[in-house]
N, C-alpha and C positions, 0 to 999 in steps of 0.2 A: 659347508653345505652338506646335508646328509641324505637328501632324497631328490632324485631327478627323474622325470619322465619327459621324453622328447619325441615328438612326431616329426619325422624328417621326410620331406618331399612326398607326402601321402595325403595331401589336402589340395583341393583345386585353387584355393586362394593363398594360403600360407605355406611358404617353403619350410618354415620351422615354427613349431609351437613347443616351447620349453616351459615346464611346470615344475616348481621346485620349492623345497623348504630348506632353510639354513638353520642348523641347530648349533648352539654355542653357549658358553657360559655367559650369564647375563651381565657379569661384571666386566666383560671384555669390551673396551671402547670401540664403537662402530659408527661410521657416518652413513646416513640414509642414502638410498638410491638418488642420484643427481647427476648433472653434467659435470665432468671433471675439467679442470683447467688444462689448456694445451691444445695442440693440433695433432691428429684429427680429433674431433669431438668424440669423447668416450662417455658412456653412461653406465651407472651402476653404483653399488654401495662400496664401502671401503673399510677394511680392518685397520683401525687406527693404532693397534698395537704393533703389528708387523708391516703394515703398509700395503699389503696385497688386497685381494678381493676373492669372492666366491662366485661372482657372476658379473661379467662386463660385456658390453657390446659397443662397437664403434660405427661411425658413418661410412667407414671403408668396407663394410660388409664382413666384419669379423666379430665373432663372439666366442667366449670361453666360459666354462663352468667346471667347478671342481668339488669333489667330496674327499673326505679322509677314508682310510681303510682301517677298520677296527680289528685289532689283534691283541687280545688281552687288555689288562688295565694299566700296564706299565707306560709311563710317559715316554714320548719320543725324544730323541736327542739329535735329530737331524739338524745340520747347520743352516738350512734354508727353508723358508716357509713355502708350503704348497700354494698358498694364495698368490705368491709372487709369480707363479706360472701364468695365472689368469691375466694379470696386469701386463706382464712382459709380452705374452702372445698378442694381445689385442693392440698393443703399441707397435708391434713388429710389422714389417712389410713382407716377411718371408712366406712363401707358400707353406701349407700345413706340412707336407712331406719333408721339405727342407728344414722346417722348424723342429720336427721330430728327429730328424737325422742329427741335428745339433744337440738336442736334449738327451738322446740315448746314453752318451758316455758320462753324463753328470746327473742322471735321474736319481741315483741313489743318495745324492746330497739333499734331496727334498724329503719332507715328511711324507709318509705313505699316502699315495694319491690315486684317484681316478680322475681323469680330465677329459672333457669333450671340447674339441677345437674345430671351429668352422671358419673358413675363408675361401673366397673365390669359388663359391658353390660346392665346396667339398667339406665333408664332415668326417672327423677322425676321432678315435678313442685311444687313450694311452693310460697305462698304469705302471707303477714301479714296485709292486709287491706281489709275489716274493721276488720277482725280477722284472726288468723292463719289458713291456710288450706294447704292441700298437696294432691298430687295424683301421682300415677305411670302413665306414658304416654305410650300409645299403639303405635305400628308402624303406621306411616302416617305423614302428614304435620301438623305442629303446628305453630301458630303465636301468638305474643304478642307484645304490644306496652306499653302504659302507663295506660292501663285499665286491664280488665280481660283477662285471657288466652283464646285465640281463639275468642275474641270479634271481630265482623266484622267491624272494623274501615276501612275507605277508604284506608289508607296507608298499613295496614296489608293485606287487600284483594289484593291490587296491587302486593305486594311482593310475596304472595302466588301464584298469577296468573303467575308470572315470573318464580318462582322456579319449578313449576309442569312440564312445557314443557321442561325445561333444563334437568330434571331428565329422561325424556322420550327420549331425543335426543341421538342417537348413539354416538355422539362425547363425551358424558360424560363418556363413557367407554374407551376412548383413554388414552394412557400412559400420555399424556400431554393435558388434555381437555382445551377447550377455555371457558373463563368465561365472555365473552362480554355481554351476556344477563343478567347475574346477576349484573355486575357492572352498566349496564344501568338502571336496576330497582332500585338499591340503589341510583343512581344519579338523580332520577326523582324529579324535582322541581315543578311540577304542583300541585297546591292546589286543594283541594276537593271543590265541590259545597256546598254552605251553608246548603242545605237540608240534606246533608250526614254527616255533622260534628257531632262528639260526644259533649255532654255538660259536661265538667269537671269542670265548675265553674270558668273559667279564663276569660270569656268574648269572644264575637264574634271575635274581631280583633285578639286576640292571638290564638283562635282556628283555624282561617284561616292560620295564620303564621305557626303553628305547624302541619298542616294537610298534608303537602307534605312529602314523604319519606325522601328527602334530604332538610334540612332546611337551608336557606340562611339568614344571618344577620350580623350586624357589631359586636355586643357584644355576641350574642348567635347563635349557629347553629350546623350543623353536623361537628364533629371534626374528625371522623374516620369511614370509611366503611371497613368491614372485612368479610372474608370468612374463615370458618374452615371446612376442609374436613378430615374425619376419615375413614380409611380402615384398614383391618387387616395387621398389620406390619408397617404402616406408617400413619402419620398425616401431614397436611399442613395448615399453617395459613398465609393468605395474608391480608395485611392492606394498605389502602390508607388514607393519612392524609390531613386535610384541615384547613385553617385559616378563618379569617373574609371574608365575602362575597363569601365563597366557593373556595377561592384560594388554589390550590394544593400545598402541602408542602413536600411531599415525600411518600415513600412506603416501605413496608417490605414483604419479601417472605421467610417464615421459614418452613423447613421440619425437622421432628423429628420422632423418633421411637414411635410406638404404639403397645400395646400387640397384638399378633397374636392369637386371640381367638374369 
């Protein structure tokens, strides 16, 4: 997953509204968002190559989402997949702080990551590049792509700018709110101006390709756009899936219980 905007405890109805795009090679085998086998019930997609995920939530009031950190074009040789963190955390019963205590000494074993972890009404961020760091997140809007948390990349700023007015719109309080503005922001294919591009060491041509919120390509691009909405008593996960050149492949709409606290 390469782009996340998260509204945390700044809406009268939803404790969390997570809006995200996952970018990946189109040839990488992936399962759509669905209920996973086992207890507690867990919902989200799955990376069938490494077995982890980019976004999962459980009926125990836990969710996790991850992005990679882009540093040049060299492949990573980390022994453990960053997606395993998402799966492991959501299945864990540890408080977030305890989980991060256990993660700290082994964080370098995972591919470069940014991860958002929520449990028991707490939201934390952690990353492992260039070294392990962590912080509890205050209520408000947070964004992350393939750099630092809340770094003002063009694509993160665009998604933040779309989520803020949606939160303020009276329709967001409706029993069945409309998500058109959020889907439109996630589907934005406009590339950033060269002067606004970050320099992550991959060269100008690739920086341009990766600068739009929705990435279109034959071999690599946006594979899924997702919304996760959490309120007291219920959560909802919506996913739209895409193939090469942005071709629509299907969608999921999952509703499940969430702790009422």
